C-alpha positions as CSV (number, residue, x, y, z in Angstrom):
1,A,125.1,66.8,-196.7
2,V,122.6,64.4,-198.7
3,V,122.6,64.1,-202.1
4,S,119.6,63.6,-204.3
5,T,120.4,61.0,-206.8
6,Q,117.2,62.5,-208.9
7,S,119.2,65.9,-209.5
8,T,122.9,64.5,-210.1
9,G,122.1,61.5,-212.2
10,F,124.5,59.3,-209.7
11,S,124.6,57.6,-206.6
12,E,125.5,59.2,-203.1
13,E,128.5,56.7,-203.1
14,T,129.8,58.1,-206.4
15,S,129.0,61.8,-205.3
16,Y,131.4,61.1,-202.2
17,K,134.0,59.8,-204.5
18,I,133.9,62.7,-206.9
19,D,133.6,64.9,-203.6
20,A,136.8,63.4,-202.1
21,E,138.6,63.7,-205.5
22,A,137.8,67.5,-205.9
23,K,139.0,67.7,-202.4
24,K,142.5,66.1,-202.8
25,Y,142.7,68.7,-205.7
26,V,141.9,71.6,-203.8
27,D,144.2,70.5,-201.1
28,E,147.2,69.9,-203.1
29,A,146.4,73.2,-205.0
30,Y,146.4,75.0,-201.3
31,V,149.7,73.3,-200.3
32,R,151.2,74.0,-203.5
33,T,150.4,77.9,-203.3
34,I,151.4,78.0,-199.3
35,T,154.8,76.6,-200.3
36,L,154.9,78.9,-203.4
37,L,154.2,82.0,-201.3
38,R,156.7,81.0,-198.6
39,D,159.7,80.2,-201.1
40,K,158.8,83.4,-203.0
41,K,157.9,86.0,-200.1
42,A,160.8,88.6,-200.8
43,D,159.6,88.7,-204.7
44,V,155.7,88.9,-203.7
45,E,157.0,91.8,-201.1
46,K,158.9,93.5,-204.0
47,V,155.7,93.4,-206.2
48,A,153.3,94.5,-203.5
49,E,155.8,97.5,-202.4
50,A,155.8,98.2,-206.4
51,L,152.1,98.2,-206.5
52,L,151.5,100.4,-203.5
53,A,153.9,103.0,-205.1
54,K,152.9,102.9,-209.0
55,E,149.6,100.8,-208.9
56,V,150.1,99.5,-212.4
57,L,153.0,97.4,-213.2
58,T,154.0,96.8,-216.8
59,K,155.8,93.8,-218.0
60,E,159.2,95.9,-217.9
61,D,158.4,96.7,-214.5
62,M,158.2,92.7,-213.3
63,V,161.4,92.1,-215.6
64,S,163.3,94.6,-213.5
65,M,162.3,93.3,-210.2
66,L,162.1,89.5,-210.9
67,G,164.3,89.0,-213.8
68,P,163.3,87.4,-217.0
69,R,160.9,84.4,-217.0
70,P,162.7,81.0,-216.5
71,W,160.8,79.9,-219.9
72,G,160.5,81.2,-222.9
73,E,157.5,83.5,-223.9
74,K,154.3,82.3,-225.7
75,T,153.3,84.3,-228.5
76,S,150.8,82.3,-230.6
77,Y,147.8,80.7,-229.6
78,E,149.0,77.3,-230.0
79,E,151.9,77.7,-227.7
80,L,149.7,79.7,-225.1
81,V,147.2,76.5,-225.1
82,A,149.7,73.7,-225.6
83,G,149.6,71.2,-222.9
84,T,146.3,73.0,-221.3
85,G,143.8,70.0,-222.6
86,G,143.1,66.7,-222.5
87,D,144.2,64.1,-225.3
88,M,140.5,64.6,-226.5
89,E,140.6,68.5,-226.7
90,D,141.1,70.1,-230.0
91,S,143.4,73.5,-228.8
92,S,143.9,74.6,-232.6
93,L,143.3,78.1,-233.6
94,P,139.2,78.5,-233.4
95,S,138.2,79.2,-237.2
96,G,136.9,82.4,-236.5
97,L,140.2,83.7,-235.4
98,K,142.1,82.3,-238.2
99,G,144.1,84.8,-240.5
100,L,143.3,87.5,-237.8
101,H,147.1,87.9,-236.9
102,K,147.6,88.6,-240.9
103,Q,144.5,91.3,-240.8
104,L,145.7,93.2,-237.8
105,E,149.3,93.5,-239.1
106,E,147.7,94.9,-242.4
107,E,145.4,97.1,-240.3
108,R,148.7,98.5,-238.7
109,E,150.5,98.9,-242.1
110,K,147.6,101.1,-243.6
111,E,147.3,103.4,-240.3
112,K,151.1,103.8,-240.5
113,E,150.9,105.0,-243.9
114,A,148.0,107.2,-243.5
115,K,150.1,108.9,-240.6
116,K,152.9,109.3,-243.1
117,E,150.8,110.5,-245.7
118,E,149.0,113.3,-243.1
119,A,152.6,113.9,-242.0
120,S,153.6,114.6,-245.6
């Protein structure tokens, strides 16, 4: 395919290098995926059978079939995004979400109190 340098802002040679690098990543991911599926075939089949029977699986269903995760649970935003960005990426909690956990906890407490009052 001919790449126009006007639309990309870089030469055809650079475009080929980018394409080759992207292909390398895709090929590596494909090989890793196929290897993982082959290595975990029995587990994949367990999950497939359970989905055919139940349609929706819970975390508890998955743990009962596959066992606990080999790594710890990630429960905070910081834990979930750790190691996902580059050196320059700011993976701190966005300012709009700061205090959200506390706010949600307070709302849950208010709901619990309201239900207690209703029951009384």
